[in-house]
C-alpha positions in Angstrom: -62.9 -12.0 101.2 -60.5 -9.1 100.5 -61.6 -6.9 97.6 -59.5 -7.1 94.4 -58.3 -3.9 92.8 -58.6 -3.8 89.0 -57.8 -1.2 86.3 -60.4 -0.6 83.6 -59.6 1.7 80.7 -62.6 3.4 79.1 -62.8 6.3 76.7 -63.3 9.8 78.1 -66.9 10.2 76.9 -67.9 6.9 78.6 -66.1 8.0 81.7 -67.9 11.3 81.8 -71.3 9.5 81.3 -70.4 7.1 84.1 -69.5 9.9 86.4 -72.8 11.6 85.7 -74.8 8.4 86.3 -73.0 7.9 89.6 -73.5 11.5 90.7 -77.3 11.4 89.9 -77.7 8.1 91.7 -75.7 9.5 94.7 -73.1 6.8 94.7 -69.4 6.4 93.9 -68.3 5.6 90.4 -66.8 2.4 91.8 -70.2 1.3 93.2 -71.9 2.0 89.9 -69.3 -0.2 88.2 -69.7 -3.0 90.8 -73.5 -2.8 90.3 -73.1 -3.0 86.5 -70.8 -6.0 86.8 -73.1 -7.8 89.2 -76.1 -7.2 86.8 -74.0 -8.5 83.8 -73.0 -11.7 85.7 -76.6 -12.3 86.7 -77.8 -11.8 83.1 -75.3 -14.5 82.0 -76.5 -16.8 84.7 -80.0 -16.5 83.2 -78.8 -16.9 79.6 -79.3 -20.5 78.4 -76.9 -20.2 75.5 -74.2 -18.8 77.8 -74.8 -21.6 80.3 -74.4 -24.2 77.5 -71.1 -22.6 76.4 -70.0 -22.5 80.1 -70.8 -26.2 80.5 -68.9 -27.1 77.3 -65.9 -25.1 78.6 -66.0 -26.8 82.0 -66.0 -30.2 80.3 -63.0 -29.2 78.0 -61.1 -27.9 81.0 -61.9 -30.9 83.1 -60.5 -33.2 80.5 -57.3 -31.1 80.2 -56.9 -31.0 84.0 -57.3 -34.7 84.3 -54.6 -35.3 81.7 -52.3 -32.9 83.5 -52.9 -34.6 86.8 -51.7 -38.0 85.5 
């Protein structure tokens, strides 16, 4: 799958901190961001409350999609 480019705006202090973290870890800032996103998604996968909200959202959207498909 082709990577998707995205723009994220963060405040200068957070950007500086992110750059230092990446530098100390010896990786690119983009890799640090990708790792943080992957960890965030995995945390959500393990979060029972999030999973319940996700299932409720899926059901609501399924109902809407079925109505639109008629």
